[in-house]
C-alpha positions in Angstrom: 88.3 87.0 87.4 90.8 89.6 88.0 93.8 89.2 85.5 96.8 91.2 85.0 99.2 91.6 82.0 102.9 90.6 82.6 104.1 94.2 82.4 101.8 95.4 85.3 102.7 92.5 87.5 106.3 93.3 87.2 105.7 97.0 87.7 103.9 96.2 91.0 106.6 94.2 92.3 109.2 97.0 91.6 107.6 99.0 94.5 105.5 101.4 92.2 102.3 100.2 94.1 103.4 101.8 97.6 105.9 99.1 98.5 103.6 96.5 99.7 105.8 93.5 98.4 105.5 90.5 100.5 107.0 87.1 100.0 103.5 85.7 99.4 102.7 88.5 96.9 106.1 88.1 95.1 105.4 84.2 94.8 102.0 84.9 93.5 103.1 87.4 90.9 106.0 85.0 89.9 103.3 82.1 89.4 101.4 84.6 87.1 104.5 85.5 85.2 105.4 81.8 84.7 101.9 80.8 83.5 101.9 83.9 81.0 105.4 83.3 79.6 104.9 79.7 78.9 106.0 79.3 75.5 109.6 78.0 76.1 112.2 76.8 73.9 112.6 72.9 73.9 114.6 71.6 76.8 113.6 74.7 79.2 112.0 74.0 82.5 110.9 76.4 85.1 110.0 75.5 88.6 110.0 76.5 92.3 113.0 74.8 93.7 112.6 75.6 97.3 110.1 77.4 99.7 110.9 78.8 103.0 108.5 79.0 106.0 108.2 82.7 105.5 106.6 82.1 101.9 109.8 83.1 100.0 110.1 80.9 97.0 113.3 80.0 94.8 112.6 79.7 91.0 115.0 77.9 88.6 115.2 78.0 84.8 117.1 75.1 83.4 118.1 73.9 79.9 118.2 70.3 79.6 118.8 69.9 83.5 121.6 72.6 83.7 120.9 75.6 85.6 120.6 78.9 83.8 119.2 81.2 86.3 117.7 81.0 89.8 116.7 83.7 92.4 114.7 83.8 95.7 111.4 86.1 95.6 112.8 88.3 98.6 115.9 89.4 96.4 115.9 92.9 94.8 114.2 93.3 91.5 113.3 89.5 91.6 110.2 89.8 89.4 111.8 92.1 86.9 114.9 89.6 86.7 112.3 86.8 86.3 110.4 88.2 83.6 113.6 89.0 81.6 114.9 85.6 82.0 111.5 84.2 80.9 111.5 86.2 77.9 115.0 85.2 76.9 114.1 81.6 76.7 110.7 81.9 74.9 110.2 80.2 71.5 110.5 82.4 68.7 
């Protein structure tokens, strides 16, 4: 099984691997980040709110149901911002 650390996933998404980002690849890397950064504070939920026919996904982070952050996988720096927001809601 091939695994990657979180830093590697974010670096790949930022275009350092030759700019081969696709909606499907960003969605796959987002799932990896969410699985790896899963020690969330109480009341925090992270989920895919929407998906388009082109493979884009919208991720939401909520605290007790209130929206804290959301973005689509096609947005610039999506994975870098997702990682930063997931880190900000991790348990101490």
